[in-house]
Phi, psi and omega in degrees: 000141176296159175300130181230158171260174181291337183266350182224130181234132180278109178225176178267175180298323179300310180301313180298332178276335184272314184243143175291165179303323181289321180295326181294322180293312183297314180300318179302310182294317178292323178296333182263008169105000179287149173282169177297321181295320180290323173299315178302313177299311182299324183261359182056046177227168185281156178298326179293327177293320176299315183293328176294316175299315185298316179298316182289330175294311177303317179298311183293325182263353181075021179276146176252347183197179181296330175295313176299319181293323175299315183294319179298314179303318179291317181294332182256015174075010178290321178223164173254148184276000000 
């Protein structure tokens, strides 16, 4: 993945249409193995907010767990394997 700032994440058009910018960041961190608490700390948001984003991300991407999310993120250019 190219160098990104917290406010800008490099993704393809499919990812941008499916996930909001905040959801993209949460998805990126979760797909790379961070816990919800670690994501919350990294993004300065509550764990409850991370869990809400996680549920919406799973729904929007058809993921059932973090492994599915990781596969989806690789396929859609959110992360590189």
